[in-house]
MIPA-783816 format. One record per residue (C-alpha): residue number from 1; x, y, z. Coordinates in nm, 3 decimals. Layout:
REM MIPA-783816
+-----+---------+---------+---------+
! num !    east !   north !      up !
+-----+---------+---------+---------+
! NUM !       X !       Y !       Z !
...
+-----+---------+---------+---------+
This chain:
REM MIPA-783816
+-----+---------+---------+---------+
! num !    east !   north !      up !
+-----+---------+---------+---------+
!   1 !   0.000 !   0.000 !   0.000 !
!   2 !   0.115 !   0.355 !  -0.072 !
!   3 !   0.079 !   0.637 !   0.178 !
!   4 !   0.083 !   1.015 !   0.188 !
!   5 !   0.116 !   1.251 !   0.480 !
!   6 !  -0.041 !   1.558 !   0.324 !
!   7 !  -0.228 !   1.849 !   0.479 !
!   8 !  -0.350 !   2.100 !   0.221 !
!   9 !  -0.394 !   2.471 !   0.303 !
!  10 !  -0.774 !   2.485 !   0.339 !
!  11 !  -1.044 !   2.262 !   0.494 !
!  12 !  -1.220 !   2.248 !   0.157 !
!  13 !  -0.908 !   2.116 !  -0.014 !
!  14 !  -0.851 !   1.852 !   0.251 !
!  15 !  -1.204 !   1.715 !   0.216 !
!  16 !  -1.179 !   1.728 !  -0.162 !
!  17 !  -0.848 !   1.542 !  -0.153 !
!  18 !  -1.010 !   1.241 !   0.010 !
!  19 !  -1.274 !   1.221 !  -0.261 !
!  20 !  -1.015 !   1.273 !  -0.536 !
!  21 !  -0.807 !   0.984 !  -0.403 !
!  22 !  -1.116 !   0.762 !  -0.406 !
!  23 !  -1.194 !   0.862 !  -0.763 !
!  24 !  -0.846 !   0.790 !  -0.902 !
!  25 !  -0.840 !   0.451 !  -0.731 !
!  26 !  -1.187 !   0.369 !  -0.867 !
!  27 !  -1.065 !   0.458 !  -1.216 !
!  28 !  -0.756 !   0.239 !  -1.181 !
!  29 !  -0.509 !   0.527 !  -1.188 !
!  30 !  -0.353 !   0.436 !  -0.853 !
!  31 !  -0.347 !   0.162 !  -0.593 !
!  32 !  -0.470 !   0.150 !  -0.235 !
!  33 !  -0.374 !   0.452 !  -0.025 !
!  34 !  -0.335 !   0.550 !   0.339 !
!  35 !  -0.340 !   0.927 !   0.390 !
!  36 !  -0.285 !   1.139 !   0.704 !
!  37 !  -0.367 !   1.506 !   0.752 !
!  38 !  -0.385 !   1.746 !   1.047 !
!  39 !  -0.601 !   2.060 !   1.033 !
!  40 !  -0.459 !   2.390 !   1.152 !
!  41 !  -0.792 !   2.573 !   1.194 !
!  42 !  -1.133 !   2.491 !   1.336 !
!  43 !  -1.410 !   2.387 !   1.100 !
!  44 !  -1.723 !   2.174 !   1.126 !
!  45 !  -1.782 !   1.877 !   0.897 !
!  46 !  -2.133 !   1.737 !   0.871 !
!  47 !  -2.194 !   1.385 !   0.745 !
!  48 !  -2.339 !   1.361 !   0.396 !
!  49 !  -2.703 !   1.326 !   0.511 !
!  50 !  -2.683 !   1.558 !   0.816 !
!  51 !  -2.882 !   1.879 !   0.851 !
!  52 !  -2.649 !   2.160 !   0.950 !
!  53 !  -2.927 !   2.354 !   1.123 !
!  54 !  -2.990 !   2.056 !   1.353 !
!  55 !  -2.639 !   1.926 !   1.414 !
!  56 !  -2.441 !   2.253 !   1.436 !
!  57 !  -2.455 !   2.559 !   1.659 !
!  58 !  -2.465 !   2.786 !   1.356 !
!  59 !  -2.480 !   3.121 !   1.543 !
!  60 !  -2.165 !   3.030 !   1.739 !
!  61 !  -1.981 !   2.911 !   1.427 !
!  62 !  -2.079 !   3.223 !   1.233 !
!  63 !  -1.968 !   3.448 !   1.519 !
!  64 !  -1.635 !   3.265 !   1.542 !
!  65 !  -1.590 !   3.244 !   1.161 !
!  66 !  -1.580 !   2.864 !   1.178 !
!  67 !  -1.663 !   2.715 !   0.836 !
!  68 !  -1.936 !   2.451 !   0.815 !
!  69 !  -1.864 !   2.199 !   0.539 !
!  70 !  -2.012 !   1.870 !   0.420 !
!  71 !  -1.817 !   1.553 !   0.344 !
!  72 !  -1.898 !   1.280 !   0.094 !
!  73 !  -1.928 !   1.003 !   0.355 !
!  74 !  -2.197 !   0.924 !   0.610 !
!  75 !  -2.175 !   0.936 !   0.987 !
!  76 !  -2.223 !   1.220 !   1.231 !
!  77 !  -2.109 !   1.580 !   1.256 !
!  78 !  -1.762 !   1.659 !   1.394 !
!  79 !  -1.552 !   1.960 !   1.480 !
!  80 !  -1.205 !   1.951 !   1.327 !
!  81 !  -0.908 !   2.157 !   1.440 !
!  82 !  -0.563 !   2.162 !   1.599 !
!  83 !  -0.493 !   1.849 !   1.800 !
!  84 !  -0.695 !   1.625 !   1.571 !
!  85 !  -0.531 !   1.368 !   1.341 !
!  86 !  -0.721 !   1.248 !   1.036 !
!  87 !  -0.656 !   0.937 !   0.832 !
!  88 !  -0.812 !   0.811 !   0.507 !
!  89 !  -0.796 !   0.458 !   0.368 !
!  90 !  -0.876 !   0.400 !   0.002 !
!  91 !  -0.922 !   0.025 !  -0.049 !
!  92 !  -1.043 !  -0.208 !  -0.321 !
!  93 !  -1.360 !  -0.404 !  -0.251 !
!  94 !  -1.247 !  -0.728 !  -0.412 !
!  95 !  -1.484 !  -1.007 !  -0.512 !
!  96 !  -1.539 !  -1.169 !  -0.171 !
!  97 !  -1.462 !  -1.134 !   0.197 !
!  98 !  -1.559 !  -0.897 !   0.478 !
!  99 !  -1.537 !  -0.582 !   0.267 !
! 100 !  -1.849 !  -0.680 !   0.070 !
! 101 !  -2.080 !  -0.526 !   0.334 !
! 102 !  -2.082 !  -0.201 !   0.531 !
! 103 !  -2.091 !  -0.379 !   0.866 !
! 104 !  -1.820 !  -0.626 !   0.761 !
! 105 !  -1.600 !  -0.339 !   0.649 !
! 106 !  -1.647 !  -0.156 !   0.979 !
! 107 !  -1.553 !  -0.467 !   1.174 !
! 108 !  -1.255 !  -0.559 !   0.956 !
! 109 !  -1.090 !  -0.218 !   0.960 !
! 110 !  -1.167 !  -0.113 !   1.316 !
! 111 !  -1.054 !  -0.445 !   1.464 !
! 112 !  -0.721 !  -0.395 !   1.291 !
! 113 !  -0.698 !  -0.042 !   1.429 !
! 114 !  -0.803 !  -0.164 !   1.772 !
! 115 !  -0.514 !  -0.412 !   1.782 !
! 116 !  -0.259 !  -0.167 !   1.643 !
! 117 !  -0.350 !   0.112 !   1.882 !
! 118 !  -0.379 !  -0.112 !   2.188 !
! 119 !  -0.023 !  -0.224 !   2.122 !
! 120 !   0.123 !   0.123 !   2.072 !
! 121 !  -0.078 !   0.288 !   2.353 !
! 122 !  -0.048 !   0.005 !   2.602 !
! 123 !  -0.419 !   0.046 !   2.678 !
! 124 !  -0.733 !  -0.165 !   2.626 !
! 125 !  -0.884 !  -0.006 !   2.316 !
! 126 !  -1.255 !  -0.082 !   2.269 !
! 127 !  -1.468 !  -0.101 !   1.955 !
! 128 !  -1.793 !   0.068 !   2.056 !
! 129 !  -2.113 !   0.145 !   1.871 !
! 130 !  -2.078 !   0.081 !   1.498 !
! 131 !  -1.774 !   0.295 !   1.415 !
! 132 !  -1.616 !   0.430 !   1.735 !
! 133 !  -1.293 !   0.350 !   1.916 !
! 134 !  -1.280 !   0.420 !   2.287 !
! 135 !  -1.083 !   0.365 !   2.606 !
! 136 !  -1.277 !   0.314 !   2.927 !
! 137 !  -1.601 !   0.398 !   2.747 !
! 138 !  -1.467 !   0.736 !   2.633 !
! 139 !  -1.457 !   0.791 !   2.256 !
! 140 !  -1.136 !   0.909 !   2.090 !
! 141 !  -1.205 !   0.812 !   1.728 !
! 142 !  -1.506 !   0.825 !   1.495 !
! 143 !  -1.515 !   0.682 !   1.144 !
! 144 !  -1.725 !   0.675 !   0.826 !
! 145 !  -1.718 !   0.529 !   0.476 !
! 146 !  -1.837 !   0.574 !   0.118 !
! 147 !  -1.853 !   0.291 !  -0.131 !
! 148 !  -1.825 !   0.292 !  -0.509 !
! 149 !  -1.835 !   0.000 !  -0.750 !
! 150 !  -1.474 !  -0.116 !  -0.714 !
! 151 !  -1.326 !   0.088 !  -0.428 !
! 152 !  -1.429 !   0.265 !  -0.109 !
! 153 !  -1.300 !   0.524 !   0.133 !
! 154 !  -1.293 !   0.459 !   0.506 !
! 155 !  -1.177 !   0.758 !   0.705 !
! 156 !  -1.184 !   0.898 !   1.055 !
! 157 !  -1.015 !   1.113 !   1.314 !
! 158 !  -0.822 !   1.070 !   1.638 !
! 159 !  -0.846 !   1.317 !   1.924 !
! 160 !  -0.486 !   1.369 !   2.033 !
! 161 !  -0.473 !   1.707 !   2.212 !
! 162 !  -0.802 !   1.866 !   2.111 !
! 163 !  -0.999 !   2.138 !   2.291 !
! 164 !  -1.305 !   1.931 !   2.381 !
! 165 !  -1.477 !   2.235 !   2.533 !
! 166 !  -1.477 !   2.388 !   2.185 !
! 167 !  -1.676 !   2.088 !   2.062 !
! 168 !  -1.943 !   2.159 !   2.324 !
! 169 !  -1.969 !   2.517 !   2.198 !
! 170 !  -1.984 !   2.435 !   1.827 !
! 171 !  -2.198 !   2.121 !   1.833 !
! 172 !  -2.521 !   2.050 !   2.022 !
! 173 !  -2.597 !   1.699 !   2.137 !
! 174 !  -2.621 !   1.486 !   1.821 !
! 175 !  -2.964 !   1.380 !   1.699 !
! 176 !  -2.843 !   1.018 !   1.671 !
! 177 !  -2.628 !   0.859 !   1.940 !
! 178 !  -2.477 !   0.515 !   1.998 !
! 179 !  -2.632 !   0.335 !   2.293 !
! 180 !  -2.310 !   0.343 !   2.495 !
! 181 !  -2.308 !   0.724 !   2.497 !
! 182 !  -2.606 !   0.726 !   2.738 !
! 183 !  -2.684 !   1.092 !   2.673 !
! 184 !  -2.346 !   1.204 !   2.808 !
! 185 !  -2.234 !   1.557 !   2.722 !
! 186 !  -1.936 !   1.596 !   2.491 !
! 187 !  -1.697 !   1.663 !   2.780 !
! 188 !  -1.810 !   1.344 !   2.955 !
! 189 !  -1.809 !   1.126 !   2.644 !
! 190 !  -1.488 !   1.222 !   2.460 !
! 191 !  -1.122 !   1.195 !   2.551 !
! 192 !  -0.781 !   1.278 !   2.409 !
! 193 !  -0.508 !   1.020 !   2.361 !
! 194 !  -0.240 !   1.272 !   2.462 !
! 195 !   0.027 !   1.115 !   2.242 !
! 196 !   0.226 !   1.257 !   1.948 !
! 197 !   0.062 !   1.221 !   1.608 !
! 198 !   0.362 !   1.032 !   1.474 !
! 199 !   0.296 !   0.751 !   1.721 !
! 200 !  -0.051 !   0.688 !   1.581 !
! 201 !   0.065 !   0.731 !   1.221 !
! 202 !   0.341 !   0.475 !   1.273 !
! 203 !   0.098 !   0.223 !   1.421 !
! 204 !  -0.144 !   0.254 !   1.129 !
! 205 !   0.128 !   0.246 !   0.865 !
! 206 !   0.257 !  -0.074 !   1.019 !
! 207 !  -0.093 !  -0.223 !   1.043 !
! 208 !  -0.157 !  -0.160 !   0.672 !
! 209 !   0.198 !  -0.221 !   0.550 !
! 210 !   0.196 !   0.127 !   0.399 !
! 211 !   0.560 !   0.176 !   0.313 !
! 212 !   0.577 !   0.337 !  -0.031 !
! 213 !   0.527 !   0.717 !  -0.051 !
! 214 !   0.255 !   0.837 !  -0.289 !
! 215 !   0.391 !   1.101 !  -0.523 !
! 216 !   0.103 !   1.138 !  -0.769 !
! 217 !  -0.147 !   1.346 !  -0.571 !
! 218 !  -0.428 !   1.450 !  -0.812 !
! 219 !  -0.415 !   1.821 !  -0.736 !
! 220 !  -0.617 !   1.918 !  -1.043 !
! 221 !  -0.901 !   1.692 !  -0.931 !
! 222 !  -0.882 !   1.843 !  -0.582 !
! 223 !  -0.919 !   2.195 !  -0.721 !
! 224 !  -1.208 !   2.089 !  -0.945 !
! 225 !  -1.393 !   1.931 !  -0.650 !
! 226 !  -1.345 !   2.246 !  -0.441 !
! 227 !  -1.497 !   2.455 !  -0.721 !
! 228 !  -1.783 !   2.213 !  -0.787 !
! 229 !  -1.869 !   2.104 !  -0.431 !
! 230 !  -1.668 !   2.180 !  -0.121 !
! 231 !  -1.639 !   2.552 !  -0.181 !
! 232 !  -2.010 !   2.596 !  -0.255 !
! 233 !  -2.299 !   2.666 !  -0.017 !
! 234 !  -2.536 !   2.458 !  -0.229 !
! 235 !  -2.327 !   2.153 !  -0.135 !
! 236 !  -2.235 !   2.240 !   0.222 !
! 237 !  -2.587 !   2.352 !   0.319 !
! 238 !  -2.781 !   2.122 !   0.085 !
! 239 !  -2.988 !   1.974 !   0.373 !
+-----+---------+---------+---------+
């Protein structure tokens, strides 16, 4: 597997890059990819089917000039920003095996991450809900996917040294919650790993045998997707 550690200048470009990598893999222009990126500014990302007016404290975000964007995958709404590490896996579906279903894909990938992180953190990492990783019932990673005919993207984030109080200001309680959350407020449900980003990156690169650097980033596709989708209100506020 090839990998890239690439953070682009804007939130819109970083979201577009994930979709561009999926597209070039689907079209056979590249192989499977593991990408890492770390945002330098706060922005909200709603899941594809989320309603921003319901899932986001829009007055707060507008007052703080925090962009509200929409990603191409499902899942819930998150606040991105400094202290958050993102990863993206672009994988081929194949003709058989656990990747043929959404639930099988969740289990296959997150069990691998569970083992890798438990080893590097020296802590009992738990797979909770459908797509969360937690320690002691406190979530530190959420994940989502989008599937095409031949390939799919599975991506998520890790809270490393994130301002969790900022999450409580930008996001109300989510409309849909996993059972294990038990209506806990953000500050009582989330936790930071408090480890360097490189430690998590190294564990995931080892888990996926991602050793070859990716040098063919499709920057033109990224720019086109920003113009057509991620930079437009009719995409970001479509629901």
